[in-house]
N, C-alpha and C positions, 0 to 999 in steps of 0.2 A: 569607197575604198578605205575610209577611215576605220572601218571594222578591222582591217588587218593590224593597224597600229594599236588599237585598244586591246585587241586580243593578245598581242605580243607582250604588252606591258602587264597583262593579267589584271587589268583594272575593271572595276564595275561601278556603275553610277548609282548613287543612292537616291531614293525618292525624295522629292522636295515638297514640303507642305505649302504649296502656293495654289492660288485659285487658277484653274485652267482658263485659257483664253480661247475665243472662237476662232475658226479658220478664216484667214484673210485671203481673198481671191488674188490679191497682188503678190502675197507671199507664195501662194501656190504657183503662180506664173513664173516666179524665180526658180522654183524647184523644177518645173517643167523644162525651163531653159537649161538648167544644169544637167538634167538627164539627157536631153537632146545633144548638148555640147560634149557630153561624156561618151557618146556613141549611139544613144537611142535605145528604146525599150527592146527592140528585136535583138540587138547585139548582146545585151545583158542576158536575155532569156536563152541564148545559145550556149552560155557558159554552164556546164554541169559540174566541173571540178576546177579547182585553182590550187596551184602549189607555188608559193612565193618564198624566196630565200634572200638573206642579206645579213646585216649586223646592226646592232644598237650600240652606239658609243656614248659615253658620259665623260667628256674630257676632264672636268673638274675632279672626278674620282679616279681618272686613269683606267676606266673600265671600257672594254669592248667585248661584246658577247655575240655569238652566232645566233641567228634566228631562222626558224622555218615554220611556215604556216601551210596547213592543208585544209581545204574546204571541199565539201561535197553537197550538192543540192539534194533536198531543199534546205536542210538545216544541221549539217554535221560539220564539226570543226575540230582541229587538233593543232596545238602549238607546242613547239619545243625551243628552248633557249639554253645557253650555257657558256661558261668560260672554262676552257680546258684546264683540268687539274684543280679547279676551284669550286665550281658549283654547276648544277644542271637542274632543269625543271621542265615539266610538260603539263599541259592542260587540255581537256577535251570535253566534247559534248556529242553524244550519239543520237540526239533527237529526243531523248528522254532523261538521261542522267548527265549531270555536269560534274566534273572532278578536276582535282589539281594534285600534282605530286612533284615534290622537289627535294633536293638534298638537305635542306635546312628544316622544313616543317613536315616532311614525309607526305603521306596521302591524306587528302581532305575531300569529302563529298561537298560540292558547292550547293548552297541554299540561299534563300532570301535574295537580296539585291545582287549578289554576285551571280547567282543562277539566272536571274531575270536579264541582266546585262549580257551574259554569255549567250543566252538563248537568242536575244535580239541580234547580237553581232554574228551569230552563226549563219545567218541568212546570206547566202552568196550573192543574191541580187537585192541587198538591203536598200540600195539607192532607189529602187522602184517602189519601196514600201514606206518611204519617209512620210508621205502625207497620211498614211494609215497609222503608222506607229506614233506619229506626232500630230494628233488631230487639232491641237491648239497652235496656230501660227499667226504671227503678225510681222509686217514689214516695218522695220525701224528706219530712222534717218540714215542716208548714205554717209559713208566716211571715205577717207583716202588712205591707202596703204602703199607705200613706196611710190607715191605720186600718181597712183591709179585710183579711179573711182570704184567703190565697192558697195554692193547692195548688202544689207544686213537683215537677217531673218531670225527672230526669236521663236523658238519652237518648244512646245510643252508636250511631253509624251502622255500616254494613257495613264501612267502611274505618277503623273505630276513631276516628271524630271525635266529640268530646263536645260536647253542647249542654245547657243548663239552661233549662227553660221554666217560666213562672209563669202560673197561671190564676186569675182572680178566681172565688171560690167562689159568688158570687151570679149573675154574668152568664155564667160558664164560658168567657169569652173570654181569649185570651192577652194579658197586659198587660206582660210583660217577658221578655227572653231574654238569655242570656249565651253567648258562644262565642269560640273563638280563630280568627282569620281572617287572611288575607294580602292585601296590596295588590300582588299579582303579584311582580315582581322586587324591590320595595322591602322585602319581608319580611312577617312576621306580627305581629299585635297582638291584644290582648284587647279585646273589644267588648261593651258592654252596650246593649241597645236597649229603649226604653220605647215601647210601642204604646198609642195612645189616640185619642179622637175617632172611635169607630167609626160608620160610616154604612152603611145598608142600600142596596145597589145590585143591582137585579134579584134580590132575595131572598137576597143574600149580605151579611153584615156584614163590612166591611173597615175597617182603621185608616186614617184620613186624615192622621194626624200620627204621626211616629216620631222619637223623640229618640235620637241615637246618641252614646254616650260612650266614649272610649278615651284612652289616654295622649297621643295625637298631637293630637286636636281633639275638640270637641263640635259636632255638627251637628244640624239639625232638618229633616227631610223633610216638606213639607206638600203634599198632593195637592189640586189644585183640581177635577179631574174624573176620573172613571173610566167608560169605556164598554165594554159587552160586545156581542159578536156583530156588530161592524162589519167591513166589508171590509178585509182586510189582505193585500196581495199577497206571495206566497212570495219574490219577488226581494228584498224588504227584508232578509231574514235571511241572504242569501248573502254569502260572503266577497268583499270588493272585488277581491281577486286573481283569484278564480274568474270574476267578472264581466268583468274585463279579458281573461282568457284566452278567454272565450266570444266577446268582440267581435273578438278577433284570429283 
């Protein structure tokens, strides 16, 4: 479910020049427990579309923006966010082309690390592909968060991008993650995401609140609704430039 948060923020993770690590069976066991605790493989595979709505607040900046995410299997995604009367933006991927358009930078075709990340996050059942997308995993020493024991997994992606995941040993749900990410042309930053307020939606447990901490700002994403298997037209994900060409 972290895919929702990353897409909303329009972030993309840059490749890290580190030596990949081999897969650790103990780390894989933690991932298997996470998938089972979240609802199980069968429940995830039943989801063909997802529409989530909510808001992102940045208290220090006095900002609160509306957020909407639409996903369609196997790999289409569309995000829109905005502050009424101030700014608006949207980003999408139709399975082939990734794009971004906002009131400040205008239209951009996404390439490189941005496109790689958006492609990865567009997968509506991304949780089921963690071991494939991150072939290098190792189990680190356990830690405590808020008085609870937490398992820690360091994961390295196929393109040498590192993430660190934290799983509650009682619920087996992911409660925290750390990664290096980029705001597109603005550069990359280190981000810590706290996942909480899990709610079961159609048999799948998803975090309704995600707190994002980085050197630039602290933000809180709060989802008010998540719907599965609703009608979502393919045209929503198409690049605005492609739509314009089709009309001409």
